[in-house]
C-alpha positions in Angstrom: -0.2 0.3 0.2 2.2 2.4 1.2 4.5 2.0 -2.6 1.6 3.1 -4.4 1.2 6.3 -2.5 2.0 9.5 -5.2 4.5 11.3 -3.4 6.5 11.0 -0.7 5.2 14.5 0.8 2.1 12.6 1.5 4.0 10.1 3.7 5.8 12.9 4.7 2.5 14.1 5.9 1.1 11.2 7.2 4.3 10.8 9.8 3.6 13.6 11.4 0.4 12.8 12.9 0.7 11.0 15.9 -1.7 8.0 17.0 -4.7 10.3 19.4 -3.4 13.3 17.9 -6.4 15.5 19.5 -8.4 17.9 16.5 -10.1 21.2 17.9 -13.5 20.5 16.8 -13.7 23.2 14.2 -10.8 20.8 13.0 -12.2 18.1 13.0 -15.6 19.7 11.6 -13.8 21.1 8.6 -12.9 17.5 7.5 -15.5 15.5 5.2 -18.5 13.8 5.8 -16.8 10.7 4.3 -13.1 11.0 6.3 -14.6 11.1 9.7 -16.6 8.0 8.8 -13.4 6.3 7.8 -11.9 7.0 10.9 -15.1 5.9 12.3 -15.3 2.5 10.6 -11.4 1.4 11.9 -12.5 2.9 15.9 -15.6 1.0 15.4 -13.7 -2.3 13.8 -11.5 -1.8 16.5 -13.4 -2.0 19.6 -16.1 -4.6 18.1 -13.1 -6.9 17.9 -11.5 -6.3 21.1 -14.4 -6.8 22.8 -14.7 -9.9 21.1 -11.4 -11.3 21.5 -11.9 -10.4 25.4 -15.5 -11.7 26.4 -15.1 -15.0 23.8 -13.1 -17.8 23.8 -14.1 -18.5 20.0 -11.0 -19.3 17.2 -10.2 -16.2 14.9 -12.7 -17.7 12.3 -15.2 -18.0 14.4 -14.4 -14.2 15.5 -14.3 -12.9 12.3 -17.5 -13.7 11.3 -18.8 -12.5 14.6 -16.9 -9.0 14.4 -18.4 -9.1 10.7 -22.0 -8.9 11.3 -21.8 -6.4 14.0 -19.9 -3.9 11.8 -21.8 -4.0 8.4 -24.2 -1.3 7.0 -26.9 -3.0 8.2 -26.4 -3.5 11.8 -24.8 0.1 12.0 -28.2 1.5 10.5 -30.0 -0.2 13.4 -27.2 0.5 16.2 -27.9 4.3 14.9 -31.5 4.1 15.4 -31.3 3.1 18.6 -28.8 6.1 19.6 -30.7 8.8 18.4 -32.7 9.9 21.0 -29.5 10.1 23.0 -27.4 11.5 21.0 -26.4 15.4 21.1 -27.3 18.2 19.0 -23.7 18.4 17.3 -23.9 14.4 17.2 -26.7 14.6 15.2 -25.4 17.4 12.9 -22.4 15.1 11.9 -24.5 11.9 11.4 -27.1 13.9 9.0 -24.4 15.5 7.2 -22.5 12.4 6.5 -25.8 10.6 5.8 -26.8 13.1 3.1 -23.3 12.8 1.8 -23.2 11.4 -2.1 -20.8 8.4 -1.5 -19.2 7.2 -4.5 -19.3 3.3 -3.3 -22.1 1.4 -3.3 -22.7 -1.8 -0.8 -24.7 -5.0 -1.8 -25.5 -6.5 1.1 -27.8 -3.2 2.2 -30.1 -0.9 1.1 -28.7 2.6 0.3 -31.0 3.6 3.5 -29.0 1.3 5.8 -25.7 2.4 4.2 -26.1 6.1 4.2 -27.2 5.8 8.0 -24.3 2.8 8.8 -22.2 6.0 7.3 -23.5 9.2 9.4 -22.6 6.7 12.4 -19.1 5.8 11.3 -18.8 9.7 11.2 -19.8 10.6 14.4 -17.5 7.7 16.2 -14.8 9.3 13.4 -15.7 12.8 15.1 -15.6 11.1 18.8 -12.6 9.6 18.5 -10.6 12.5 16.6 -11.7 14.9 18.9 -10.9 13.4 22.2 -14.1 12.7 23.6 -13.1 9.1 24.7 -15.8 9.0 27.6 -18.7 9.9 24.8 -17.3 7.8 22.8 -17.3 5.2 25.3 -20.7 5.4 26.4 -22.4 5.4 22.9 -20.4 2.2 22.0 -21.3 1.0 25.1 -25.0 1.9 25.3 -27.3 -1.1 25.7 -31.0 -0.1 25.1 -33.4 -1.2 27.7 -36.5 -3.1 26.3 
């Protein structure tokens, strides 16, 4: 992957970032919704994989199947529906902006509505992560809906 990058300047720029670098809210809001969703997808995937690894004694093949069933557009669309009542106005604005952004890719395993909702979900997760709002992120990731 790194060998295919267009220039060493991009690599140098990338290296300047640090793990857990915190962006201001203004800087984070200036990022594309798709970039926020890109980061949020990784954050959510890591959360799900860690949780499965620590709470299950399944083998890696089974863990991967379980993770895939949770980190997919359908499941994320359902999850954001559950979280909507507890999102802040700022989080709802980020969600809507990402949900409504034109996407280049299409999904085969979910409807357009589910795909759009999942992009919004991922953008909220990405925003909270890059702005260092780990307590809020942790709360949303672990939120249980009472039935």
